[in-house]
C-alpha positions in Angstrom: 110.8 101.1 89.7 108.5 99.0 87.9 109.2 95.7 86.4 106.8 94.6 83.6 108.7 91.4 83.1 110.1 89.1 85.8 113.6 89.5 86.8 115.8 88.0 84.1 117.3 85.4 86.4 113.6 84.3 87.6 113.5 81.2 85.4 116.7 79.9 86.8 115.9 80.5 90.3 112.4 79.0 90.0 112.8 76.7 86.9 109.6 75.0 87.3 107.2 78.2 87.7 105.5 78.9 84.4 106.4 82.4 83.3 105.5 82.1 79.5 103.8 79.5 77.5 105.2 77.3 74.7 103.9 78.3 71.5 105.0 78.2 67.7 102.6 80.9 66.9 101.3 84.1 68.5 99.3 82.5 71.3 99.1 84.6 74.6 97.1 83.9 77.9 95.2 86.5 79.9 94.8 85.9 83.6 93.2 87.8 86.2 94.0 87.7 90.1 92.2 88.6 93.5 88.6 88.0 92.4 85.8 87.4 92.2 84.5 90.9 92.8 80.9 91.9 92.2 82.0 95.5 90.9 84.8 94.1 88.3 84.1 90.4 87.5 80.9 90.9 85.6 82.1 93.4 83.3 85.2 91.4 82.8 83.3 88.3 81.8 81.0 90.5 79.6 83.9 91.7 77.5 85.7 88.1 77.4 82.3 86.8 76.3 82.0 89.3 73.4 85.4 88.3 72.0 85.0 84.8 72.9 88.3 84.7 74.9 88.7 82.1 77.5 91.1 82.9 80.5 92.3 82.1 83.9 91.0 83.7 87.0 93.3 83.2 90.1 90.6 83.5 93.0 91.1 83.8 96.7 89.2 81.2 98.9 87.6 84.0 100.9 86.2 85.9 97.9 84.9 82.5 96.5 83.0 82.0 99.8 81.7 85.4 99.8 80.8 85.5 96.0 80.1 82.0 95.0 77.8 82.7 92.1 80.6 84.7 90.5 82.8 81.7 90.6 80.1 79.6 89.2 79.5 82.2 86.3 83.3 82.3 85.5 83.4 78.4 85.1 80.1 78.2 83.5 81.5 80.6 80.7 84.4 78.5 79.8 87.1 79.9 82.0 89.3 78.2 84.6 89.7 79.2 88.5 93.1 78.9 89.9 94.3 79.1 93.6 95.4 82.5 94.9 95.3 81.4 98.6 92.7 81.7 101.1 93.8 85.1 102.2 96.1 87.2 100.0 99.1 86.4 101.8 102.8 87.7 101.1 104.9 84.5 101.0 107.9 86.5 102.1 106.2 87.7 105.1 104.6 84.5 106.2 106.0 81.3 107.7 106.1 78.0 105.6 103.5 76.3 107.7 100.8 79.2 107.7 101.4 79.9 104.0 100.9 76.2 103.0 97.8 76.1 105.1 96.5 78.9 103.6 96.9 77.5 100.0 95.3 74.2 101.1 92.4 76.0 102.7 91.6 77.4 99.4 92.1 74.2 97.4 88.5 72.9 97.5 87.1 76.4 96.7 89.5 77.3 93.7 91.9 74.6 92.6 94.1 72.0 93.9 96.7 72.2 91.2 96.9 75.6 89.7 98.3 78.3 91.9 99.7 81.9 91.8 101.5 83.1 94.4 100.1 86.6 95.7 102.6 89.2 94.8 104.6 86.7 93.0 106.4 86.4 96.2 107.6 82.9 97.7 110.3 81.7 99.8 112.4 78.8 98.8 110.9 76.4 101.3 107.4 77.2 100.2 108.3 76.9 96.5 109.9 73.4 97.2 106.7 72.1 98.9 104.1 73.6 96.6 106.0 72.4 93.3 105.6 68.8 94.5 101.7 69.1 94.2 100.8 72.2 92.3 101.7 73.8 88.9 102.7 77.4 89.8 101.9 80.2 87.2 103.8 83.6 87.2 103.7 85.9 84.3 105.6 87.3 81.4 103.9 90.7 81.5 102.6 93.0 84.4 101.1 96.1 83.1 100.5 97.5 86.7 96.7 98.0 86.2 96.4 98.0 89.9 98.7 101.1 90.3 96.7 104.4 91.1 99.5 106.6 89.7 98.8 105.1 86.2 95.9 105.8 84.0 94.2 103.3 81.8 95.8 104.8 78.8 99.2 104.1 80.1 98.3 100.6 80.9 97.0 100.0 77.3 100.2 101.4 75.9 102.3 99.0 78.1 100.1 96.0 76.9 100.5 97.1 73.2 104.1 97.6 73.4 105.2 94.5 75.4 102.9 91.6 74.5 105.1 88.9 72.8 104.2 85.3 71.7 103.8 83.4 74.7 103.1 86.1 77.0 101.1 85.0 80.0 99.6 88.5 81.0 98.5 89.2 84.8 95.6 91.5 85.3 93.6 92.1 88.2 89.9 91.5 89.2 89.5 94.1 92.0 88.4 97.6 92.8 91.7 99.1 92.1 92.4 97.7 88.7 92.1 100.2 85.7 91.8 97.4 83.1 88.1 97.5 82.3 88.1 100.8 80.5 90.7 99.4 78.0 90.4 95.7 78.2 87.9 95.8 74.9 90.4 97.9 72.9 93.4 95.7 74.2 91.7 92.6 72.9 90.8 94.2 69.6 94.3 95.3 69.1 95.8 92.1 69.9 93.6 90.3 67.5 94.4 92.7 64.7 97.9 92.1 65.4 97.3 88.3 64.9 97.6 87.3 68.4 95.5 84.3 69.7 94.2 84.3 73.1 94.3 80.7 74.4 93.6 78.9 77.9 96.6 76.5 77.9 96.9 73.1 80.1 100.3 74.6 81.5 101.7 71.3 81.1 105.0 72.7 80.1 107.2 75.7 80.1 109.3 77.7 78.0 
């Protein structure tokens, strides 16, 4: 079963994770996980630049080391880079110390403050340690752009139906993602509907 939004109790279980941004208007935020990737990052950046949209890329340290110029381009074009771990580890399957070491290893390559857990999975002990030093960013809308059983048209329909003011939308910057063919159309649609794409400071939560 696909959960396009976090489990309804997530905000109570993880009270300091940002799932949605505070906004009096129709602000939304795009985020991209798993990059940088030479097959997808340039195209994503081209489309974001076309619409003058700034966003947040949660990059793995391993990929940044492999493709440093792509990280440089992300930053030079006005976007932010967040920490997605050095390796893309599943918190539920990783010990506390190994997980924290993995985040720390990526800090100098990505961010020492903004962090998104791969798969959205954290153990309580990992959360309790990370929240002391990091702003942990979740999401309000997951359109499953990485799911091979879904076409780009399906993903676009989910995005159109489920965006709402304050949505933090998680997309993917990897070879499995089907977002590139419909990213331009989605941004156009959201703008026509009066939404504004912002890059917030993530200093508070809803």
